[in-house]
One Martini backbone bead per residue (centre of mass of N, CA, C, O) as a GRO file, in nm:
protein
  389
    1MET     BB    1   2.656  -2.992  -2.868
    2GLN     BB    2   2.323  -2.996  -3.013
    3ILE     BB    3   2.169  -2.699  -3.140
    4LEU     BB    4   1.852  -2.532  -3.162
    5SER     BB    5   1.796  -2.217  -3.297
    6VAL     BB    6   1.527  -1.981  -3.233
    7HIS     BB    7   1.428  -1.699  -3.456
    8ASN     BB    8   1.271  -1.370  -3.461
    9LYS     BB    9   1.314  -1.112  -3.650
   10TYR     BB   10   1.352  -0.779  -3.678
   11LEU     BB   11   1.315  -0.496  -3.857
   12ILE     BB   12   1.485  -0.358  -3.628
   13ARG     BB   13   1.777  -0.373  -3.517
   14GLY     BB   14   1.880  -0.508  -3.194
   15GLY     BB   15   1.967  -0.641  -2.897
   16GLU     BB   16   1.841  -0.921  -2.948
   17ASP     BB   17   1.989  -0.992  -3.208
   18GLU     BB   18   2.276  -0.955  -3.099
   19SER     BB   19   2.267  -1.155  -2.859
   20GLN     BB   20   2.197  -1.421  -3.010
   21GLU     BB   21   2.446  -1.419  -3.194
   22LEU     BB   22   2.663  -1.425  -2.967
   23GLU     BB   23   2.570  -1.691  -2.836
   24ARG     BB   24   2.626  -1.872  -3.076
   25ARG     BB   25   2.927  -1.802  -3.114
   26ILE     BB   26   3.037  -1.912  -2.833
   27LEU     BB   27   2.944  -2.201  -2.882
   28GLN     BB   28   3.106  -2.252  -3.142
   29GLU     BB   29   3.391  -2.173  -3.019
   30ASN     BB   30   3.331  -2.434  -2.807
   31GLY     BB   31   3.224  -2.685  -3.018
   32HIS     BB   32   2.935  -2.633  -3.093
   33GLN     BB   33   2.630  -2.711  -3.250
   34VAL     BB   34   2.456  -2.443  -3.428
   35ASP     BB   35   2.140  -2.422  -3.536
   36LEU     BB   36   1.910  -2.236  -3.760
   37TYR     BB   37   1.583  -2.098  -3.702
   38GLU     BB   38   1.448  -1.839  -3.914
   39GLU     BB   39   1.267  -1.539  -3.897
   40ASN     BB   40   1.111  -1.258  -4.073
   41ASN     BB   41   0.924  -0.959  -4.059
   42THR     BB   42   0.898  -0.917  -4.373
   43ARG     BB   43   0.658  -1.136  -4.400
   44VAL     BB   44   0.408  -0.991  -4.287
   45LYS     BB   45   0.313  -0.845  -4.559
   46SER     BB   46   0.212  -1.132  -4.694
   47LEU     BB   47  -0.013  -1.117  -4.468
   48ASN     BB   48  -0.307  -1.133  -4.357
   49PRO     BB   49  -0.473  -1.076  -4.070
   50ALA     BB   50  -0.579  -1.366  -4.032
   51GLN     BB   51  -0.311  -1.517  -4.081
   52MET     BB   52  -0.155  -1.372  -3.857
   53ALA     BB   53  -0.329  -1.455  -3.618
   54LEU     BB   54  -0.298  -1.761  -3.643
   55ARG     BB   55   0.011  -1.775  -3.644
   56THR     BB   56   0.056  -1.648  -3.361
   57ILE     BB   57  -0.075  -1.897  -3.217
   58TRP     BB   58  -0.031  -2.115  -3.478
   59SER     BB   59   0.241  -2.262  -3.652
   60THR     BB   60   0.250  -2.510  -3.873
   61GLU     BB   61   0.511  -2.456  -4.017
   62ALA     BB   62   0.701  -2.443  -3.768
   63TYR     BB   63   0.628  -2.716  -3.650
   64GLN     BB   64   0.722  -2.890  -3.896
   65LEU     BB   65   1.011  -2.791  -3.919
   66VAL     BB   66   1.109  -2.867  -3.637
   67LYS     BB   67   1.028  -3.158  -3.635
   68GLN     BB   68   1.204  -3.243  -3.876
   69ARG     BB   69   1.481  -3.156  -3.759
   70LEU     BB   70   1.460  -3.346  -3.507
   71GLN     BB   71   1.440  -3.614  -3.672
   72ASN     BB   72   1.719  -3.572  -3.845
   73SER     BB   73   1.845  -3.498  -3.559
   74GLN     BB   74   2.054  -3.498  -3.254
   75TYR     BB   75   1.927  -3.313  -3.036
   76ASN     BB   76   1.973  -3.165  -2.707
   77LEU     BB   77   1.846  -2.872  -2.787
   78VAL     BB   78   1.607  -2.600  -2.756
   79HIS     BB   79   1.656  -2.251  -2.841
   80ILE     BB   80   1.441  -1.987  -2.768
   81GLN     BB   81   1.449  -1.650  -2.842
   82ASN     BB   82   1.205  -1.589  -3.066
   83PHE     BB   83   0.849  -1.637  -3.169
   84PHE     BB   84   0.769  -1.341  -3.248
   85PRO     BB   85   0.499  -1.400  -3.471
   86LEU     BB   86   0.577  -1.651  -3.678
   87ILE     BB   87   0.631  -1.911  -3.494
   88SER     BB   88   0.538  -1.970  -3.217
   89PRO     BB   89   0.451  -2.209  -2.958
   90ALA     BB   90   0.456  -2.469  -3.137
   91VAL     BB   91   0.760  -2.546  -3.101
   92TYR     BB   92   0.737  -2.677  -2.831
   93TYR     BB   93   0.569  -2.923  -2.922
   94ALA     BB   94   0.773  -3.038  -3.115
   95ALA     BB   95   0.992  -3.088  -2.900
   96LYS     BB   96   0.828  -3.268  -2.702
   97GLU     BB   97   0.757  -3.490  -2.904
   98GLN     BB   98   1.093  -3.538  -2.927
   99LYS     BB   99   1.228  -3.506  -2.642
  100VAL     BB  100   1.324  -3.196  -2.625
  101PRO     BB  101   1.463  -2.957  -2.474
  102VAL     BB  102   1.351  -2.631  -2.338
  103VAL     BB  103   1.456  -2.296  -2.413
  104GLN     BB  104   1.370  -1.959  -2.293
  105SER     BB  105   1.409  -1.641  -2.387
  106LEU     BB  106   1.363  -1.321  -2.200
  107ARG     BB  107   1.370  -0.989  -2.366
  108ASN     BB  108   1.071  -0.947  -2.277
  109TYR     BB  109   0.699  -0.901  -2.195
  110ARG     BB  110   0.506  -1.077  -2.385
  111LEU     BB  111   0.375  -1.289  -2.176
  112LEU     BB  112   0.223  -1.019  -2.023
  113CYS     BB  113   0.237  -0.811  -2.282
  114PRO     BB  114   0.140  -0.716  -2.592
  115ASN     BB  115   0.400  -0.503  -2.630
  116GLY     BB  116   0.644  -0.594  -2.420
  117LEU     BB  117   0.683  -0.317  -2.206
  118PHE     BB  118   0.503  -0.173  -1.997
  119PHE     BB  119   0.390   0.066  -2.212
  120ARG     BB  120   0.190   0.379  -2.198
  121ASP     BB  121   0.151   0.699  -2.265
  122GLY     BB  122   0.457   0.759  -2.139
  123LYS     BB  123   0.415   0.500  -1.936
  124VAL     BB  124   0.382   0.282  -1.705
  125CYS     BB  125   0.209  -0.044  -1.766
  126GLU     BB  126   0.000  -0.304  -1.572
  127ASP     BB  127  -0.295  -0.395  -1.667
  128CYS     BB  128  -0.225  -0.709  -1.765
  129LEU     BB  129  -0.123  -0.791  -1.501
  130GLY     BB  130  -0.294  -1.092  -1.406
  131ASN     BB  131  -0.451  -1.133  -1.667
  132PHE     BB  132  -0.574  -1.381  -1.845
  133ILE     BB  133  -0.709  -1.153  -2.010
  134PRO     BB  134  -0.553  -0.889  -2.202
  135TYR     BB  135  -0.776  -0.650  -2.261
  136PRO     BB  136  -0.637  -0.369  -2.235
  137GLY     BB  137  -0.462  -0.404  -2.496
  138ILE     BB  138  -0.710  -0.380  -2.680
  139VAL     BB  139  -0.839  -0.114  -2.595
  140HIS     BB  140  -0.541   0.041  -2.643
  141ALA     BB  141  -0.377  -0.065  -2.879
  142CYS     BB  142  -0.067  -0.172  -2.802
  143TYR     BB  143  -0.032  -0.314  -3.082
  144ARG     BB  144   0.038  -0.106  -3.334
  145ASP     BB  145  -0.218   0.068  -3.293
  146ASN     BB  146  -0.405  -0.212  -3.300
  147ARG     BB  147  -0.676  -0.402  -3.223
  148LEU     BB  148  -0.644  -0.649  -3.394
  149ALA     BB  149  -0.348  -0.707  -3.330
  150SER     BB  150  -0.392  -0.712  -3.021
  151ALA     BB  151  -0.591  -0.951  -3.026
  152SER     BB  152  -0.391  -1.159  -3.131
  153VAL     BB  153  -0.199  -1.149  -2.889
  154ALA     BB  154  -0.407  -1.202  -2.667
  155SER     BB  155  -0.492  -1.475  -2.779
  156MET     BB  156  -0.222  -1.619  -2.753
  157LEU     BB  157  -0.202  -1.587  -2.445
  158THR     BB  158  -0.472  -1.722  -2.370
  159VAL     BB  159  -0.449  -2.000  -2.507
  160HIS     BB  160  -0.174  -2.077  -2.358
  161ARG     BB  161  -0.288  -2.064  -2.078
  162ALA     BB  162  -0.513  -2.277  -2.121
  163MET     BB  163  -0.282  -2.498  -2.213
  164ASN     BB  164  -0.022  -2.461  -2.027
  165THR     BB  165   0.243  -2.388  -2.180
  166TRP     BB  166   0.432  -2.223  -1.985
  167ASN     BB  167   0.456  -2.467  -1.775
  168LYS     BB  168   0.498  -2.745  -1.969
  169MET     BB  169   0.693  -2.665  -2.240
  170VAL     BB  170   0.909  -2.537  -2.044
  171ASP     BB  171   1.206  -2.581  -1.870
  172ILE     BB  172   1.364  -2.296  -1.931
  173TYR     BB  173   1.407  -1.969  -1.822
  174ILE     BB  174   1.557  -1.658  -1.946
  175THR     BB  175   1.680  -1.393  -1.779
  176LEU     BB  176   1.875  -1.084  -1.742
  177THR     BB  177   1.736  -1.024  -1.463
  178GLU     BB  178   1.590  -0.999  -1.151
  179PHE     BB  179   1.368  -0.809  -1.228
  180ALA     BB  180   1.248  -0.979  -1.456
  181ARG     BB  181   1.196  -1.231  -1.292
  182GLN     BB  182   0.991  -1.105  -1.091
  183LYS     BB  183   0.789  -1.023  -1.309
  184MET     BB  184   0.730  -1.312  -1.414
  185ILE     BB  185   0.623  -1.421  -1.147
  186GLN     BB  186   0.397  -1.212  -1.115
  187GLY     BB  187   0.269  -1.327  -1.402
  188GLY     BB  188   0.291  -1.675  -1.348
  189LEU     BB  189   0.555  -1.791  -1.365
  190PRO     BB  190   0.769  -2.037  -1.277
  191ALA     BB  191   1.022  -1.990  -1.054
  192GLU     BB  192   1.187  -2.272  -1.096
  193LYS     BB  193   1.229  -2.191  -1.426
  194ILE     BB  194   1.389  -1.923  -1.350
  195VAL     BB  195   1.674  -1.765  -1.484
  196VAL     BB  196   1.993  -1.590  -1.475
  197LYS     BB  197   2.131  -1.425  -1.779
  198PRO     BB  198   2.327  -1.219  -1.914
  199ASN     BB  199   2.459  -1.031  -2.115
  200PHE     BB  200   2.725  -0.960  -2.358
  201VAL     BB  201   3.068  -0.896  -2.470
  202HIS     BB  202   3.175  -0.974  -2.817
  203PRO     BB  203   3.439  -0.868  -2.834
  204ASP     BB  204   3.667  -0.707  -2.669
  205PRO     BB  205   3.701  -0.353  -2.717
  206GLY     BB  206   3.822  -0.198  -2.505
  207ILE     BB  207   3.954   0.065  -2.358
  208GLY     BB  208   3.913   0.394  -2.318
  209GLU     BB  209   3.973   0.749  -2.258
  210GLY     BB  210   3.755   0.984  -2.228
  211SER     BB  211   3.838   1.260  -2.435
  212GLY     BB  212   3.586   1.396  -2.599
  213GLY     BB  213   3.369   1.586  -2.444
  214TYR     BB  214   3.102   1.388  -2.434
  215ALA     BB  215   2.786   1.274  -2.469
  216LEU     BB  216   2.589   0.955  -2.490
  217PHE     BB  217   2.349   0.811  -2.714
  218VAL     BB  218   2.224   0.465  -2.740
  219GLY     BB  219   1.947   0.372  -2.958
  220ARG     BB  220   1.629   0.361  -2.983
  221LEU     BB  221   1.404   0.589  -3.146
  222SER     BB  222   1.184   0.604  -2.881
  223GLU     BB  223   0.968   0.679  -2.636
  224GLU     BB  224   1.068   0.472  -2.402
  225LYS     BB  225   1.377   0.603  -2.400
  226GLY     BB  226   1.363   0.918  -2.308
  227LEU     BB  227   1.417   1.166  -2.516
  228ASP     BB  228   1.265   1.403  -2.385
  229THR     BB  229   1.438   1.417  -2.134
  230LEU     BB  230   1.712   1.455  -2.272
  231LEU     BB  231   1.650   1.722  -2.423
  232ALA     BB  232   1.562   1.890  -2.177
  233ALA     BB  233   1.833   1.875  -2.033
  234TRP     BB  234   2.008   2.010  -2.266
  235GLU     BB  235   1.870   2.281  -2.244
  236LYS     BB  236   1.956   2.328  -1.940
  237LEU     BB  237   2.273   2.304  -1.987
  238ALA     BB  238   2.375   2.513  -2.196
  239GLY     BB  239   2.663   2.384  -2.316
  240LYS     BB  240   2.840   2.205  -2.107
  241ILE     BB  241   2.773   1.946  -2.300
  242PRO     BB  242   2.780   1.752  -2.547
  243LEU     BB  243   2.548   1.560  -2.767
  244LYS     BB  244   2.527   1.226  -2.882
  245ILE     BB  245   2.315   1.058  -3.128
  246VAL     BB  246   2.253   0.700  -3.158
  247GLY     BB  247   2.029   0.590  -3.416
  248ASP     BB  248   1.702   0.434  -3.471
  249GLY     BB  249   1.363   0.538  -3.562
  250PRO     BB  250   1.060   0.702  -3.522
  251LEU     BB  251   1.242   0.970  -3.396
  252LEU     BB  252   1.450   1.077  -3.601
  253ALA     BB  253   1.330   1.345  -3.712
  254GLU     BB  254   1.307   1.474  -3.428
  255MET     BB  255   1.613   1.468  -3.360
  256ILE     BB  256   1.706   1.642  -3.600
  257ALA     BB  257   1.535   1.889  -3.524
  258ALA     BB  258   1.664   1.940  -3.241
  259THR     BB  259   1.946   2.042  -3.342
  260GLU     BB  260   1.835   2.331  -3.413
  261ARG     BB  261   1.748   2.404  -3.116
  262ILE     BB  262   2.012   2.229  -3.008
  263PRO     BB  263   2.335   2.274  -3.087
  264GLN     BB  264   2.470   2.049  -2.875
  265VAL     BB  265   2.318   1.856  -3.067
  266GLU     BB  266   2.387   1.529  -3.220
  267CYS     BB  267   2.275   1.341  -3.507
  268LEU     BB  268   2.396   1.017  -3.641
  269GLY     BB  269   2.246   0.778  -3.634
  270ARG     BB  270   2.338   0.509  -3.779
  271ARG     BB  271   2.605   0.284  -3.675
  272PRO     BB  272   2.867   0.110  -3.663
  273MET     BB  273   2.995  -0.069  -3.405
  274SER     BB  274   3.284   0.035  -3.416
  275GLU     BB  275   3.197   0.334  -3.387
  276VAL     BB  276   3.045   0.312  -3.125
  277TYR     BB  277   3.286   0.223  -2.951
  278ASP     BB  278   3.451   0.477  -2.999
  279LEU     BB  279   3.239   0.673  -2.879
  280MET     BB  280   3.229   0.544  -2.600
  281GLY     BB  281   3.537   0.562  -2.520
  282GLU     BB  282   3.529   0.897  -2.546
  283ALA     BB  283   3.321   0.941  -2.355
  284THR     BB  284   3.230   1.066  -2.056
  285PHE     BB  285   2.927   0.958  -2.099
  286VAL     BB  286   2.636   0.768  -2.062
  287VAL     BB  287   2.293   0.777  -2.158
  288PHE     BB  288   1.992   0.625  -1.977
  289PRO     BB  289   1.642   0.736  -2.015
  290SER     BB  290   1.438   0.536  -1.956
  291LYS     BB  291   1.070   0.451  -1.896
  292TRP     BB  292   1.110   0.149  -1.895
  293TYR     BB  293   1.135  -0.201  -1.832
  294GLU     BB  294   1.406  -0.302  -1.873
  295THR     BB  295   1.558  -0.618  -1.912
  296PHE     BB  296   1.823  -0.449  -1.952
  297GLY     BB  297   2.127  -0.290  -2.108
  298ARG     BB  298   2.355  -0.317  -2.333
  299VAL     BB  299   2.482  -0.033  -2.348
  300ALA     BB  300   2.599  -0.035  -2.063
  301VAL     BB  301   2.794  -0.278  -2.101
  302GLU     BB  302   2.950  -0.151  -2.335
  303ALA     BB  303   3.050   0.090  -2.169
  304PHE     BB  304   3.203  -0.074  -1.956
  305ALA     BB  305   3.407  -0.201  -2.161
  306LYS     BB  306   3.515   0.113  -2.211
  307GLY     BB  307   3.505   0.270  -1.926
  308THR     BB  308   3.199   0.393  -1.915
  309PRO     BB  309   2.982   0.568  -1.763
  310VAL     BB  310   2.631   0.573  -1.630
  311ILE     BB  311   2.334   0.758  -1.682
  312ALA     BB  312   2.041   0.638  -1.513
  313ALA     BB  313   1.743   0.533  -1.484
  314ASN     BB  314   1.544   0.449  -1.192
  315ILE     BB  315   1.458   0.165  -1.374
  316GLY     BB  316   1.448  -0.140  -1.367
  317ALA     BB  317   1.723  -0.299  -1.495
  318ILE     BB  318   1.917  -0.054  -1.520
  319ALA     BB  319   1.930  -0.006  -1.209
  320GLU     BB  320   2.081  -0.279  -1.162
  321LEU     BB  321   2.342  -0.229  -1.340
  322VAL     BB  322   2.367   0.051  -1.204
  323ASP     BB  323   2.597   0.172  -0.966
  324SER     BB  324   2.544   0.423  -0.773
  325GLY     BB  325   2.870   0.583  -0.746
  326ARG     BB  326   3.042   0.370  -0.930
  327THR     BB  327   2.927   0.323  -1.257
  328GLY     BB  328   2.737   0.572  -1.181
  329LEU     BB  329   2.404   0.715  -1.221
  330HIS     BB  330   2.100   0.829  -1.092
  331PHE     BB  331   1.762   0.902  -1.208
  332ARG     BB  332   1.459   1.023  -1.241
  333PRO     BB  333   1.223   0.921  -1.428
  334GLY     BB  334   1.141   1.195  -1.641
  335ASP     BB  335   1.366   1.393  -1.498
  336ALA     BB  336   1.535   1.663  -1.616
  337ASP     BB  337   1.645   1.794  -1.358
  338ASP     BB  338   1.794   1.546  -1.246
  339LEU     BB  339   1.974   1.497  -1.488
  340THR     BB  340   2.114   1.766  -1.480
  341ALA     BB  341   2.234   1.731  -1.193
  342GLN     BB  342   2.409   1.477  -1.256
  343VAL     BB  343   2.583   1.601  -1.473
  344GLU     BB  344   2.696   1.839  -1.307
  345TRP     BB  345   2.829   1.665  -1.090
  346LEU     BB  346   3.022   1.501  -1.269
  347LEU     BB  347   3.171   1.753  -1.393
  348ALA     BB  348   3.258   1.852  -1.088
  349ASN     BB  349   3.391   1.535  -1.056
  350PRO     BB  350   3.666   1.409  -1.191
  351SER     BB  351   3.767   1.193  -0.983
  352LYS     BB  352   3.505   1.027  -0.986
  353LEU     BB  353   3.499   0.972  -1.285
  354SER     BB  354   3.766   0.812  -1.296
  355GLN     BB  355   3.673   0.590  -1.101
  356MET     BB  356   3.427   0.495  -1.268
  357ARG     BB  357   3.588   0.389  -1.505
  358GLN     BB  358   3.723   0.160  -1.351
  359GLU     BB  359   3.460   0.024  -1.244
  360ALA     BB  360   3.327  -0.037  -1.514
  361ARG     BB  361   3.542  -0.231  -1.618
  362THR     BB  362   3.528  -0.430  -1.380
  363GLU     BB  363   3.232  -0.509  -1.425
  364PHE     BB  364   3.276  -0.644  -1.696
  365GLU     BB  365   3.499  -0.856  -1.606
  366THR     BB  366   3.302  -0.989  -1.384
  367LYS     BB  367   3.009  -1.028  -1.575
  368TYR     BB  368   3.044  -0.962  -1.929
  369THR     BB  369   3.187  -1.203  -2.047
  370ALA     BB  370   3.212  -1.472  -2.247
  371GLU     BB  371   3.316  -1.677  -2.041
  372LYS     BB  372   3.098  -1.639  -1.822
  373ASN     BB  373   2.856  -1.690  -2.012
  374TYR     BB  374   2.924  -1.975  -2.103
  375ASN     BB  375   2.917  -2.110  -1.826
  376ARG     BB  376   2.618  -2.039  -1.771
  377ILE     BB  377   2.479  -2.173  -2.015
  378MET     BB  378   2.576  -2.463  -1.950
  379GLU     BB  379   2.426  -2.483  -1.680
  380ILE     BB  380   2.143  -2.451  -1.807
  381TYR     BB  381   2.146  -2.689  -2.005
  382VAL     BB  382   2.182  -2.905  -1.788
  383GLN     BB  383   1.927  -2.840  -1.636
  384ALA     BB  384   1.726  -2.887  -1.867
  385GLN     BB  385   1.795  -3.187  -1.902
  386ALA     BB  386   1.718  -3.275  -1.618
  387VAL     BB  387   1.409  -3.172  -1.609
  388SER     BB  388   1.321  -3.328  -1.882
  389VAL     BB  389   1.338  -3.639  -1.783
   0.00000   0.00000   0.00000
């Protein structure tokens, strides 16, 4: 197949950027031609607020670029990974005008929530869910803590709901978990167009030994990731097991400061992926303390690939990924006491921990390899071509 992949990169690289790159790679490794149209959020600084608002709703530039590329080559399909904010839903219309099927990956909740997270003021927020005009997102300045910017996102959502874009212009939506699929249906997207395909890990990093004697957090250092819960739990644990924190983000300085208060916590900042895998493989367990409805939980699957169990907040998609008692444990989101109790239980049950390591690796081999993911994406592409005719 000849596929045009469309993606708007983030300022801080995260799981979405990593996942779409891996997806392209396995398609290319299996003989498909995948061309890329990509924008980068570094361009945002060059646009004034009015230009940015208009482009978020409809990017004439992106529309023309995609239309021209589709006219010049015989693409079988356009796969849109992320259109926000510089590319806009205009690219759907360019593809449909050229009669090319459209697949849209949904790796956040942007089509239902202006900040894409269903998270505000330290807790889950669904105020905009089900509202034709997501005005609460404007009132609370949910996007970038800026009402004007939030109004731009809300306007994009409202305009394209009025145009029936989400129902008519996309042939297949891909969510990463059943939890995310159900949330999208609840928000009004057509159930028959939404399928589930998880992220995956490639190449296989190989199983680790788990002999490092430490716990590990890997992820964006931001409020919704539950870092306050994590640090509070480690204060309560009083040195029973060291914690290493890997990542970057707005709370980096706060995490570094916390290491002075809690000596058993070490903040390593951003690290290359090869080093992250080594850290995962030697960790006793990985902690995933998110407070928001994660659409997936790439770190958990990477931990499974290394044979490392995950202690995860019982919320959103991450609760779906971690089978409590088999591949890890659940704790009540935001509850440092419960997280502390789960850590203490796991440390007190080494035979169960050893069994969980085996089960975690089996979970990866069963669900999250490149081969299984490739087969699934090809099924979806064939389905998109069929419904687009």
